[in-house]
N, C-alpha and C positions, 0 to 999 in steps of 0.2 A: 696473490703472492706479495710478501713484504717488500717494501722499497728500502733497500739498504743505502741509497744515496751514494752509490759508488763514485759518482763524478765529483764528490767533495773530497775524495782521498787525494793526497799528493801522489806523485809518480812513485816515490819510494814506498809509500804506504800500500799502494795498489800492488806493487811488486811483492811486498811482504805477504799480502793476502794470497796472491797467486802461488807463491812458494808453499804456503801452508796447505792450500788445496792440493797441490801436487804431491806433498808428503802423504796425503791420504789416497789419492787416486793412482799415482805412479809408484811412489815409495819414498822412504826416508832418505834414500840416496840422492834425491834431487838436489842439485847444487844451486846455491843462491845466485841471483843475477849478478853478473860481473861484466865489466867493460872489455870488449874484445879489441883486437888490433884495428878493426874498422870503425871503432867508436860506438858500435851497437852494444846493447845490453841483453844478454841471453841467460836463461836458466837451462841447466842440462841434466839429463838423466840417461843412464845406460843400463840395460837389463830388460826384464819382463815386468810390465806394469802390474800393480796390484789389481786394478779393476777398470782400466781405461782401454778402449771405450766401454768395455763391459767385463765382468768377471769371467764370462764364458769364452770370450775371444779377446784376451788382452794383447795389446801391441807389445812388441819387443824390439830391441836394437838400440840405436842411438837417437835420443830425443833432443830437440831444440824447443825450448819454451820461451815465448815472448809475451810481454804485458804492455798493451797500448791503452793509455788512459787519456780521456779528454774531460775538460771541465764543463763542457756543454751538456746540460741535462737532457736535451732533446736530440742529441747526435745519434745518427743511425748508420749502420753498415751499408745502407742503401744510398747514402750520400756519395757523390762522385769522388770527393777527396779521399774516401777510405781506400778505394782501389788504387788511385794514382799516388797518393802521398804516403799511405801506410803499407799496403801490400806491394805496390810497385817499387817502393824504396828498398824493400827487403830482398827482392828477387836476386840481385847480383850476389849478395852474400850467401843466400841459400843455395844458389846454383854452384857456387864454389865449394861449399860444404859438401854438397852431394858429390861433386867431382872428386873431392878428397876422401870420400868414404867416411865422412863425419856426420852424415844425416840420413836417418831412415824414417823418422817420424817428426812431424812439425805441428805444434799446438800454439795457437794464438789466442790469448785472453784479451778481451776488450770491454770497456765500460759502456760501449755503444749498444743500442738496441739492435737485435738481429732477427730479421724475418726469415721464414723458411725458404723463400725464393732467393733472398740475398745470400743465405748460407750456402745453398746448393751452387749458386753461380760462382761465389768466391772460392769455395773449396775446390770445385772442378778446375777453376782457373789456375790455382796454385799447384794442383796435382800435375796439370799439363805443363806449366812453365818450369817447375822444379824437377819434374820427372820422378816423382815418388808417389806411392799409392796411399800412404797414411798422412792425411792432412785433416786438421780439425780447427774450427774457429768457434770459440765459446763467447757468446755475448752476455749482456746484462742479465737476460732471463735465465740462462743456464748457470751463471755464477750465483744468482740468487737462490736457485734450486739447490746448489751445493751447500750454501750457507744454511738453508732450511734443514737439509739432511745432516749437516755437521754443525749444529747450532753452537757448539762450544767455540767455534772459530770466531763468532761474533764478539765474544768476550775477549778471546785471546788477541784478536786484532783491533780491539777497542772500537768496533764499528757503531755501537749504540750511541756514541756521542754525536754521530751524524744523523741520528734519527730522533732528534729533539726538536720537533716542529714548533714547539712553544717555549723554546729556551728563553728564560727571562733572568733579570737580575734578582735572584732570590733573596739577596741580602736586604733589599729594600722592604720586602714584605715581612722578613724576619724582624726587622727593626720595629715596624708598625705593630705586629702581633705581640712582640715582647713588651713594648711600651704600654699597650692596652692591657695586657694580662697583669702587669705590675700595678696598674692604677684602677682596675675594674671595680674593686671594693669601695673606692672613694667616689665613684661616679653617681651623681644625683640626677636622676632622669626628670627632665622638665616636660610639661604637657606639650610644649611646642616641638619637642624633638621625638615624640612618640612615633614609632614606625607603623605605617599602614600599608598593607598590600594593595589596598583599593586604588590608590592614586596612580599606580603604574600598570594596572590591568594585567596582572601577571598571567592570567589564563591565556590571554592573547599572545603575550610575550613568550610563554612556554611553547605555544604552537609554532610561532615564527622561528624559534631557536631549536625546535625538536627536543625539548626537555620533557621526559615522560611524566605522567601524572604520579606514578609511584615514587619517582625520585623527588618530585616537588613536595610530596607528602613527607618524605624524609627530611627535606630542608625545614619544613614547618615544625616538625617534631623535635629536631635536634639542633637547629641553629637560630630559629626565629627569636627565641627568648633573649638572645644577646644583641639583637639588632638595635634596640632603643639605646642601650649602653654605648654601642659603637657610634651611633649618630651623635649622641651627646659628647662623646670623647672627641670626635673629629671636628665638631663645631666649637669646641672650647678654644678661645684664643691662645691659651697657654700651650696648647698642642699644635700650634700653627706649623712648626717645622715637620712634625710627624705627619700632619695632614698633607703636606706637600709630597712627602714620600708616598703616602697612600695614593694620591691622584697620579703621581708619576708611574707607579707600578700598574695602576688601572689602565692608564693610557698605553703602556707597553703591552700588557696582556691583550687589550682590545685590538691593537694593531696586529699582533701575531695571530689572533683568532681570525681576523678579517682575511688575512693572507692564506692561512692554512686550514680554514674551516672544512674544506672538502675532505680532509684526511680523517675526520671524525664523523661517524654516523649520527649519534645522539649527543646532546650537549653534556650529559652526565659523564660521557667519556672524556670530555675536556676537563671537567672537575677532577676526575680520577687521575688523569695524566698530570695536571698541575700539582695535585696533592703529593703524588709520588715524587715528582721532580723537586719540589720545594724541600721535602724531607731528605731527599738524597743530597741536595746541595747544602742544607742547613740542619745537620743532625742534632744541633742544640735544641731544636724545636720538638724533639721526640716526646719529651715529658708533657708538653702542652699541645700535642699534635691535633687535638680536636679543634683548636682554634684556627688551624690552617683552613679547614673546610668552612668553619664559621665565617671567616673573612671572605673566602671565595664566594660563598653563598650570598653574603651581604652585597658584594660587588654586583652580583647578578641581579638580585632583587631590587637594588637601588639604581639599576640601569646604568651602572658604571662600566659593565662589560656586557656583551651580547647585543643582539639586534633589539632596538627599541620599538615598542608598538605605537 
């Protein structure tokens, strides 16, 4: 299941996401989160839900919806503070709403992970304490499932910006690529700058980095012919400032890959991700977009990114 990095959302952004989900599963009549007299923030719905908890047996009546977000990526509903500080803190208000006939159904959304055992324990606890039959707690896993089923919400709520594991300063690589492209016809390749695959033992490097043989063949056929020009360009003292940008972006990419490598199975997936990200951030490169891959491939083959052998 995709990781939507919900913990990176602000409280208001998470509330916005929850309301959009409720518009689908409860109905468009779901009211946005607003601050009550007690200082708490609740969403509300009254009527028969569209499809919650299922289309066959929808809940009806007065709903209170809450959104509890934490910035801790490993937070769980099994943590002791969830029951004491989250659920426990809401009990007085929920009991009063029940007493005043303002509560039939209670739904809590949280960015925390929620195991089956914790779900059963907490739901039963709230049912007993508040004296209502319809209680549901939706954790990270269920919210992610909703986002998979309603994929348009990812765009509507701008969640993809939190799924950029290799977010880099694309302007730096744009500057390098543009400068090279403008001067490429003038570059005189010297023997000392001729690029060779042999000195970096790329067959071993490919194995270490999980780069497929098929993709490496693609690099050789589509990018290798520019490598000597790039080497000459970067070694020319006239281009010293551009070369600094090149090594800065290499260092940035290498650091991001080191931290987030486990999120990509094959190294070609990293190339594909960076290619898409750079073009998205720098649409000016569209006309010369093949050089985006050329430079990424050069970085790899020159051992500026990726594990060295």
